[in-house]
C-alpha positions as CSV (number, residue, x, y, z in Angstrom):
1,M,115.5,84.9,130.3
2,N,115.0,86.3,133.7
3,K,113.1,89.7,134.3
4,S,116.2,91.9,134.6
5,S,117.4,90.7,131.1
6,S,114.2,91.3,129.5
7,I,113.9,94.9,130.6
8,C,117.5,95.4,129.3
9,F,116.6,94.1,125.9
10,I,113.3,96.0,125.8
11,S,115.1,99.2,126.9
12,F,117.7,98.7,124.2
13,F,115.3,97.8,121.3
14,F,113.1,100.8,122.3
15,L,116.1,103.3,122.3
16,F,117.5,101.8,119.2
17,F,114.3,102.0,117.2
18,F,113.9,105.7,118.5
19,M,117.5,106.4,117.3
20,L,116.6,105.2,113.8
21,I,113.5,107.2,113.7
22,N,115.6,110.2,114.5
23,F,117.9,109.4,111.8
24,F,115.2,109.4,109.1
25,F,113.8,112.7,110.5
26,V,117.3,114.4,110.7
27,I,117.6,113.7,106.9
28,Y,114.3,114.9,106.1
29,F,114.6,118.1,108.0
30,I,117.9,119.0,106.8
31,M,117.0,118.5,103.2
32,N,113.9,120.6,103.7
33,N,115.2,123.1,106.1
34,L,112.5,122.4,108.6
35,M,111.8,123.5,112.0
36,I,108.6,122.6,114.1
37,F,107.6,124.4,117.0
38,L,104.8,122.7,119.1
39,E,102.9,124.0,122.1
40,W,100.6,121.9,124.0
41,E,98.3,123.6,126.4
42,L,98.2,121.5,129.9
43,I,95.9,123.6,132.0
44,C,94.0,126.6,131.3
45,F,92.4,128.1,134.4
46,N,90.8,131.7,134.3
47,S,93.2,133.0,131.6
48,K,96.2,131.5,133.3
49,M,97.8,128.8,130.8
50,I,100.6,126.1,131.6
51,V,102.0,125.2,128.2
52,M,104.5,122.5,127.2
53,S,106.7,123.6,124.4
54,V,108.6,121.4,122.1
55,I,111.1,122.2,119.4
56,L,112.1,120.0,116.6
57,D,114.7,121.1,114.3
58,W,117.8,119.1,112.8
59,M,120.1,120.1,115.9
60,S,117.7,118.6,118.7
61,L,116.8,115.6,116.5
62,M,120.7,114.9,115.8
63,F,121.3,115.2,119.3
64,M,118.5,112.9,120.5
65,M,119.7,110.4,118.0
66,F,123.3,110.3,119.2
67,V,121.9,110.2,122.7
68,S,119.7,107.4,122.3
69,L,122.2,105.4,120.2
70,I,124.8,105.6,123.0
71,S,122.2,105.0,125.8
72,S,121.0,101.9,124.0
73,V,124.3,100.4,123.6
74,V,125.1,101.1,127.2
75,I,122.1,99.6,128.3
76,Y,123.0,96.3,126.4
77,Y,126.4,96.6,127.7
78,S,125.2,96.9,131.5
79,K,123.4,93.6,130.8
80,S,126.6,91.7,131.2
81,Y,128.8,94.3,133.2
82,M,126.2,94.6,136.0
83,S,125.1,90.8,135.8
84,S,126.1,90.4,139.4
85,E,124.1,93.2,140.7
86,L,121.0,92.1,142.7
87,N,119.0,95.3,141.6
88,L,119.6,95.6,137.9
89,N,116.1,96.8,137.3
90,R,116.5,99.6,139.6
91,F,119.9,100.5,137.7
92,I,118.2,100.4,134.2
93,L,115.3,102.4,135.4
94,L,117.8,105.1,136.6
95,V,119.5,105.2,133.4
96,L,116.3,105.5,131.6
97,L,115.1,108.3,133.8
98,F,118.6,110.0,133.2
99,V,118.1,109.7,129.2
100,F,114.6,110.9,129.5
101,S,115.8,114.1,131.4
102,M,118.4,114.8,128.8
103,I,115.9,114.4,125.9
104,L,113.4,116.8,127.6
105,L,116.4,119.3,128.0
106,I,117.1,118.8,124.4
107,I,113.7,119.4,122.9
108,S,112.9,122.3,125.3
109,P,112.5,126.0,123.8
110,N,111.2,126.9,127.3
111,I,113.3,127.9,130.1
112,I,110.9,126.1,132.7
113,S,110.9,122.7,130.8
114,I,114.9,123.1,130.7
115,F,115.0,123.7,134.3
116,L,113.0,120.3,134.7
117,G,115.5,118.4,132.4
118,W,118.5,120.1,134.0
119,D,117.4,119.3,137.5
120,G,116.4,115.8,136.6
121,L,119.8,115.3,135.4
122,G,121.5,116.6,138.6
123,L,119.3,114.3,140.8
124,V,119.4,111.2,138.7
125,S,123.3,111.8,138.3
126,Y,123.5,112.0,142.1
127,C,121.6,108.5,142.3
128,L,123.9,107.1,139.9
129,V,127.2,108.1,141.5
130,I,126.2,107.1,144.9
131,Y,124.9,103.7,143.4
132,Y,127.9,101.7,145.1
133,Q,127.0,102.6,148.8
134,N,130.4,103.3,150.3
135,L,132.1,106.5,151.8
136,K,133.9,107.4,148.4
137,S,130.8,107.3,146.4
138,F,128.7,109.3,149.0
139,N,131.5,112.0,149.0
140,A,131.8,112.1,145.2
141,G,127.9,112.3,144.9
142,M,127.6,115.1,147.4
143,L,130.3,116.9,145.6
144,T,128.6,116.4,142.1
145,V,125.3,117.3,143.2
146,L,126.4,120.6,145.5
147,S,128.3,121.9,142.3
148,N,125.6,121.3,140.0
149,R,123.1,123.2,142.6
150,V,125.0,126.3,141.6
151,G,124.2,125.9,138.2
152,D,120.4,125.1,139.1
153,V,120.0,128.4,141.1
154,C,121.5,130.2,138.1
155,I,118.6,128.6,135.8
156,L,116.1,129.7,138.5
157,M,117.6,133.2,138.3
158,V,117.0,133.1,134.6
159,I,113.3,132.1,135.1
160,V,112.9,135.3,137.4
161,W,114.6,137.6,134.9
162,M,112.5,136.4,132.2
163,I,109.3,137.4,133.9
164,N,110.2,140.7,132.2
165,Y,109.4,139.5,128.7
166,G,106.0,137.8,129.6
167,S,106.9,134.4,128.3
168,W,109.6,131.8,129.1
169,N,109.9,130.8,125.3
170,Y,113.5,132.3,125.2
171,I,113.8,131.6,121.4
172,F,111.5,134.6,120.5
173,Y,113.8,137.0,122.5
174,L,117.5,136.2,121.8
175,N,117.8,137.9,118.6
176,F,116.6,141.4,118.9
177,M,116.9,141.9,122.8
178,K,120.3,140.6,123.2
179,N,121.4,144.1,124.3
180,D,118.7,144.8,126.9
181,Y,119.9,144.9,130.5
182,S,117.7,142.0,131.6
183,M,119.0,139.8,128.6
184,M,122.5,140.5,129.7
185,M,121.8,139.3,133.1
186,V,120.2,136.2,131.6
187,S,123.3,135.6,129.4
188,F,125.6,135.9,132.5
189,M,123.4,133.4,134.5
190,I,123.3,130.8,131.5
191,I,127.0,130.9,131.2
192,M,127.5,130.2,135.0
193,A,124.9,127.4,134.7
194,A,126.7,126.0,131.4
195,M,130.1,126.2,133.4
196,T,129.1,124.3,136.3
197,K,127.4,121.4,134.4
198,S,130.2,121.2,132.1
199,A,132.8,121.4,134.8
200,Q,134.8,124.4,133.7
201,I,137.3,126.2,136.2
202,P,136.5,126.8,139.1
203,F,133.8,123.9,139.1
204,S,136.1,121.2,137.7
205,S,136.6,119.0,140.8
206,W,133.4,117.3,140.6
207,L,133.9,115.5,137.2
208,P,136.9,113.2,137.9
209,A,135.1,112.4,141.4
210,A,132.0,111.3,139.6
211,M,134.1,108.3,138.4
212,A,132.9,106.5,141.6
213,A,129.8,105.8,139.5
214,P,129.6,102.3,137.6
215,T,131.5,102.4,134.4
216,P,128.3,102.2,132.2
217,V,127.0,105.3,133.8
218,S,130.4,106.9,133.3
219,A,130.0,106.0,129.6
220,L,126.8,107.7,129.4
221,V,127.4,110.6,131.6
222,H,130.8,111.7,130.1
223,S,130.0,111.1,126.4
224,S,126.8,112.5,125.4
225,T,124.5,113.5,128.5
226,L,125.3,115.3,131.6
227,V,128.6,117.2,130.9
228,T,127.3,118.2,127.5
229,A,124.2,119.8,128.6
230,G,126.0,122.9,129.3
231,V,127.6,123.1,125.9
232,Y,124.2,122.4,124.6
233,L,122.7,125.0,126.5
234,L,125.1,127.6,125.3
235,I,124.6,126.4,121.8
236,R,120.8,127.2,122.0
237,F,121.5,130.4,123.4
238,N,124.5,131.3,121.1
239,Y,123.0,134.9,120.1
240,L,123.8,136.0,123.5
241,L,127.5,135.0,123.1
242,I,128.5,137.8,120.9
243,D,130.7,140.8,122.0
244,G,130.2,140.4,125.8
245,L,132.6,140.5,128.9
246,M,131.7,137.2,130.2
247,I,132.5,135.7,126.9
248,K,136.2,136.9,127.1
249,V,136.1,135.3,130.5
250,L,134.8,132.0,129.5
251,M,137.2,131.9,126.8
252,L,140.0,132.3,129.3
253,L,138.6,129.8,131.7
254,S,137.7,127.2,129.2
255,G,141.3,127.6,127.8
256,L,142.7,127.2,131.1
257,T,140.5,124.0,131.7
258,M,142.0,122.4,128.7
259,I,145.4,122.8,129.7
260,M,144.9,122.0,133.5
261,A,143.0,118.7,132.5
262,G,145.7,117.9,129.9
263,V,148.4,118.2,132.4
264,S,146.6,116.6,135.2
265,A,145.9,113.5,132.9
266,N,149.7,113.1,132.6
267,Y,150.2,112.7,136.4
268,E,147.3,110.4,136.9
269,F,147.3,106.7,137.3
270,D,143.7,105.8,137.5
271,L,142.6,104.6,134.3
272,K,138.9,106.1,134.7
273,K,140.3,109.4,135.9
274,I,142.6,109.7,133.0
275,I,139.6,109.4,130.7
276,A,137.5,111.7,133.0
277,L,140.1,114.3,132.6
278,S,140.3,113.8,128.8
279,T,136.7,114.7,128.8
280,L,137.3,117.7,130.8
281,S,140.0,118.8,128.4
282,Q,137.5,118.2,125.4
283,L,134.7,120.1,127.3
284,G,137.1,123.2,127.6
285,L,137.9,122.9,123.8
286,M,133.9,122.9,123.1
287,M,133.5,126.0,125.4
288,S,136.3,128.2,124.0
289,V,135.1,127.4,120.6
290,L,131.5,128.5,121.5
291,S,133.1,131.5,123.0
292,M,134.6,132.3,119.6
293,G,131.3,132.3,118.1
294,M,131.5,129.0,116.1
295,W,128.8,127.2,117.6
296,D,128.3,124.9,114.8
297,L,131.8,123.6,115.1
298,A,131.3,122.9,118.9
299,F,128.1,120.9,118.0
300,F,130.0,119.0,115.6
301,H,132.9,118.3,118.0
302,L,130.2,117.5,120.6
303,L,128.7,114.7,118.7
304,T,132.2,113.2,117.4
305,H,133.4,113.2,120.8
306,A,130.4,111.5,122.3
307,M,131.1,108.5,120.0
308,F,134.6,107.8,120.8
309,K,134.5,108.7,124.5
310,A,131.7,106.3,125.1
311,L,133.4,103.7,123.5
312,L,136.7,104.5,125.5
313,F,134.8,104.2,128.6
314,M,133.4,100.9,127.8
315,C,136.7,99.5,126.8
316,A,138.1,100.7,130.2
317,G,135.0,99.1,132.0
318,M,136.0,95.8,130.3
319,I,139.6,96.0,131.1
320,I,138.8,96.8,134.7
321,H,136.1,94.0,134.7
322,M,138.8,91.4,133.6
323,M,141.7,92.6,135.9
324,M,139.5,91.9,138.8
325,D,138.5,95.6,139.6
326,I,142.0,96.9,139.6
327,Q,142.1,100.6,137.9
328,D,145.8,101.5,138.3
329,I,147.5,101.6,134.9
330,R,150.9,100.8,136.6
331,L,149.6,97.2,137.1
332,M,148.7,96.6,133.7
333,G,150.6,96.1,130.5
334,G,150.6,94.0,127.6
335,M,146.8,93.6,127.2
336,T,147.1,93.1,123.4
337,F,148.2,89.4,124.0
338,Y,145.3,89.0,126.2
339,M,142.3,91.1,125.1
340,P,143.0,91.9,121.4
341,F,139.7,93.1,120.3
342,T,139.3,95.4,123.5
343,C,142.7,96.7,122.8
344,L,141.8,97.4,119.3
345,C,138.5,99.3,120.3
346,M,140.8,101.5,122.8
347,L,143.3,102.2,120.1
348,M,140.9,103.3,117.7
349,S,138.8,105.4,120.0
350,N,142.1,107.1,121.4
351,L,143.6,107.8,118.1
352,S,140.1,109.3,117.1
353,L,140.4,111.3,120.3
354,C,143.9,112.6,119.1
355,G,142.7,113.6,115.6
356,I,144.4,111.1,113.7
357,P,143.1,111.4,109.9
358,F,140.7,110.1,108.9
359,L,138.9,109.0,112.1
360,A,135.8,110.7,113.6
361,G,137.7,113.1,115.9
362,F,139.9,114.4,113.0
363,Y,137.3,116.1,111.1
364,S,136.0,118.3,114.0
365,K,139.3,118.7,115.7
366,D,141.3,119.8,112.7
367,M,138.6,122.2,111.3
368,I,138.6,123.8,115.0
369,L,142.3,124.3,115.2
370,E,142.6,125.6,111.5
371,M,139.7,128.1,112.3
372,V,141.4,129.2,115.4
373,S,144.7,129.7,113.2
374,L,142.7,131.6,110.7
375,S,140.9,134.0,113.4
376,N,142.0,137.2,114.9
377,L,143.0,136.1,118.3
378,N,145.7,136.5,120.1
379,F,149.1,134.5,120.7
380,F,148.0,133.4,124.2
381,V,144.7,131.7,123.1
382,Y,146.8,130.3,120.2
383,F,149.2,128.9,122.7
384,L,146.5,127.2,124.7
385,Y,144.7,125.6,121.9
386,Y,147.9,124.1,120.4
387,I,149.6,123.1,123.6
388,S,146.3,121.2,124.9
389,T,146.2,119.5,121.7
390,G,149.9,118.2,122.3
391,L,148.9,117.5,125.8
392,T,146.1,115.1,124.3
393,M,148.5,113.3,122.3
394,F,150.8,113.2,125.3
395,Y,148.4,111.3,127.9
396,T,147.0,109.3,125.2
397,F,150.5,107.6,124.1
398,R,151.2,107.3,127.7
399,L,148.1,105.4,128.3
400,L,148.5,103.1,125.5
401,M,152.2,102.5,126.5
402,Y,151.3,101.7,130.0
403,L,148.1,99.5,128.8
404,M,149.3,97.7,125.8
405,I,153.1,97.9,124.9
406,N,155.0,97.8,128.4
407,D,155.3,94.4,130.0
408,Y,152.5,92.9,132.1
409,N,153.1,94.1,135.6
410,M,150.4,92.1,137.7
411,L,150.6,88.8,139.4
412,S,151.7,85.7,137.7
413,I,148.2,84.1,138.4
414,Y,145.8,85.8,136.5
415,N,142.6,85.1,134.6
416,L,142.4,87.6,131.5
417,Y,140.1,86.6,128.8
418,E,137.6,88.0,126.3
419,E,134.7,85.6,126.0
420,D,132.2,88.4,127.1
421,Y,130.5,88.6,123.7
422,V,127.6,90.9,125.1
423,M,130.1,93.5,125.8
424,M,132.1,93.0,122.6
425,K,129.0,93.3,120.5
426,S,127.8,96.4,122.1
427,M,131.4,97.9,121.3
428,I,131.3,96.8,117.6
429,L,128.6,99.6,116.8
430,L,130.6,102.3,118.4
431,L,133.7,101.5,116.9
432,F,132.0,101.7,113.6
433,M,130.7,105.1,114.4
434,S,133.9,106.2,115.9
435,V,135.7,105.7,112.5
436,V,132.8,107.2,110.1
437,S,130.6,109.5,112.4
438,G,133.0,112.3,111.5
439,S,132.9,112.2,107.8
440,F,129.2,111.4,107.9
441,L,128.4,114.5,110.1
442,M,130.7,116.8,108.0
443,W,128.9,116.0,104.7
444,M,125.3,116.5,106.5
445,L,126.0,119.6,108.6
446,F,128.3,121.5,106.2
447,S,126.6,121.3,102.9
448,Y,129.0,124.2,101.6
449,V,132.6,123.7,100.8
450,E,134.9,126.2,102.9
451,L,138.7,126.3,102.0
452,I,140.8,127.4,104.7
453,Y,144.0,128.9,103.3
454,L,146.9,129.3,106.0
455,P,150.7,129.6,105.6
456,L,152.6,126.4,105.4
457,F,154.0,126.6,109.1
458,M,150.6,127.3,110.6
459,K,149.1,124.4,108.2
460,I,151.6,121.9,109.6
461,M,151.3,123.1,113.1
462,V,148.9,120.7,114.1
463,I,151.0,117.8,112.7
464,L,154.2,119.0,114.6
465,V,152.4,119.4,117.9
466,T,150.5,115.9,117.5
467,I,154.0,114.3,117.0
468,M,155.7,116.1,119.8
469,G,153.0,115.1,122.1
470,G,153.3,111.6,121.1
471,L,157.1,111.4,121.5
472,L,156.9,113.0,125.0
473,G,154.2,110.4,125.9
474,F,156.4,107.6,124.7
475,L,159.6,108.8,126.5
476,V,157.5,109.6,129.9
477,S,156.2,106.0,130.1
478,N,159.5,104.6,129.6
479,M,161.9,107.0,131.4
480,K,160.1,107.4,134.7
481,I,160.0,111.3,134.5
482,Y,158.3,111.5,137.8
483,S,161.6,110.4,139.7
484,I,163.6,113.1,137.7
485,S,160.9,115.7,138.5
486,K,161.6,114.9,142.3
487,F,165.2,115.1,141.8
488,M,165.0,118.3,140.4
489,M,163.3,119.7,143.4
490,L,160.0,120.1,141.4
491,Y,158.0,118.1,143.6
492,N,155.8,121.0,144.9
493,L,155.0,121.8,141.4
494,S,154.2,118.3,140.3
495,N,151.8,118.1,143.4
496,F,150.3,121.2,141.9
497,L,149.9,119.9,138.5
498,C,148.7,116.4,139.6
499,L,146.1,117.7,141.9
500,M,144.2,119.8,139.2
501,W,145.9,123.1,140.2
502,F,144.5,122.4,143.8
503,L,140.9,122.8,142.6
504,P,139.6,120.0,144.8
505,N,141.4,121.8,147.8
506,L,139.4,124.9,146.7
507,S,136.0,123.7,146.0
508,T,135.8,120.9,148.7
509,Y,138.4,121.1,151.5
510,G,138.7,125.0,151.2
511,L,135.0,125.4,151.5
512,N,133.8,122.9,154.0
513,Y,137.0,122.4,156.3
514,N,136.6,125.8,158.3
515,F,132.8,125.3,158.6
516,L,133.3,121.9,159.9
517,W,136.1,123.1,162.2
518,M,133.8,125.8,163.5
519,G,130.7,123.4,163.9
520,Q,133.0,121.0,165.9
521,N,134.0,124.0,168.2
522,M,130.4,125.0,168.5
523,L,129.5,121.5,169.4
524,K,132.4,121.4,171.8
525,F,132.1,124.7,173.8
526,I,128.5,125.8,173.2
527,D,126.4,122.6,172.9
528,M,128.2,120.4,175.0
529,G,129.6,123.3,177.2
530,W,127.9,126.5,178.1
531,V,124.4,125.3,176.9
532,E,124.7,122.2,178.6
533,M,125.8,124.0,181.8
534,Y,122.9,126.4,181.9
535,S,120.2,124.1,180.4
536,G,119.6,120.5,180.5
537,Q,122.1,118.9,182.5
538,G,123.1,122.0,184.3
539,M,119.8,123.0,185.2
540,Y,119.2,119.4,186.5
541,N,122.2,119.5,188.9
542,I,121.2,122.9,190.2
543,M,117.7,121.9,190.8
544,K,119.0,118.7,192.5
545,N,121.5,120.5,194.9
546,Y,118.7,122.9,195.9
547,S,116.2,120.2,196.6
548,I,118.9,118.4,198.6
549,F,119.4,121.5,200.6
550,Y,115.7,122.3,201.1
551,N,115.2,118.7,202.2
552,M,117.6,118.9,204.7
553,L,116.1,122.1,206.1
554,Q,112.6,120.5,206.3
555,M,114.1,117.8,208.3
556,N,112.6,119.0,211.8
557,N,116.1,119.6,213.2
558,F,116.2,122.0,216.2
559,K,119.9,123.2,215.5
560,I,119.0,124.2,212.0
561,Y,116.1,126.3,213.2
562,L,118.3,127.8,215.9
563,F,121.1,128.6,213.4
564,S,118.6,130.1,211.2
565,F,116.9,132.4,213.7
566,I,120.4,133.7,214.7
567,L,121.3,134.3,211.2
568,W,118.2,136.3,210.4
569,M,118.7,138.2,213.8
570,I,122.3,139.1,212.6
571,I,121.2,140.3,209.0
572,F,118.4,142.2,210.8
573,F,120.7,144.1,213.1
574,V,123.5,144.7,210.3
575,I,120.9,146.3,208.1
576,F,118.5,148.3,210.5
577,I,120.9,149.2,213.4
């Protein structure tokens, strides 16, 4: 066993062991209703203290358990997926640093240590997105890190505003100071930071772009770490999310994010981008549920979603690996004949995403939709929820049709096989969790029985929307609806829907194009023009011409002296006579 393999195994066993410890602690903490708050004094100098605070309750321990489980499986998966990588040690260390930053964020009740974890996530995610060193990865990394810097600045502003309270341990103030002006500003900044990290409109364009990272990184980032950091932060600050104007704005934007991501996924042909847009849709669902005040349901959906989304990315990675790095779903098809186990895992994770009974996603998604039907919301929000649920079924069935049911569209010479047992073993654990984690979490989190009484039509609304979405997905993947839309003169509309409502144009090209154009003109007309003429090259030419002229004068030439004498006499007579 070489050195890289040993680091993979050590990291895997350490994280898996850490997950098991967390599992037993979670059960103990829930049964005894415990919460531990630790303060560790790092430096004390002349009554100035630097203190590291840690909060351990059922929520932080359970989230740490899920993060360590997924990251251990992803590292084991990377051993095979990244086997041709020369610097595998560096990759594993970056992933471990990423997981450490997330754990620091999870256990922090202090806004300073939250900022350390938050910024660590941003920095390491940049390093992982640009891991394949090419122009596309560099552009995606810059877009990712600059979008997240907005959220980092918001957290810095929160730190500044919380100086008013004398301590940065925010959990002491949330309950009884939520109507204070400073705490209102804190809530505004926290919501802005969460929107950037969880890629809500108008910060959505970085999430599909971050697919330039290696697939194991995508499985980790888009399931339980980077994009869920914003949702977790809002869950921790949930007392501030009651009866504020910003919450209504958040509900609208997150609902629009759900719809936008669902529609864009139906126009996309890149396998990883379809799954990334699916993540974006589910993040919109979590944020909108949070803005309704149901933080426990949002946390429940966050955990179940992490399981099947990590499995979905790992299946996509295996398919891309075996297809010689092709990601276009139009060139796939009939995968069930060649990769049966991978297709089984993909089918189960996709059905769990759609909320098919009795898989993991069903328990959280069905409860969310029934609580939405039960709550006192207007028709527009109701419409957003149910249409986005239908769209989830739509793009899932379209993906399954292109990948598994339609005919194989690649070359006649292919090398599809399923002998990578390391990847398959890593997917088995997540397949099991994608089936049972929903019921297991429901029994653990909701110890009381909550019956939701609804009229018959509202009760079966979820089933109707799901069936309609699946039927449309089946039709679209067979009837070539894109050519129909062009025929019906809807080409511009399809462009609008395909390009995420032109959000990449607004957040990237719209912001940087004019500045780049202005910079190019400044370089051309000022740096290479006026400045060059009157400094540097221009001054050199002037001085050179003058020195040539003076050199000619200083040659002892009688004609020049006579000419200069006559010239001076003419000037003298003109001025004085």
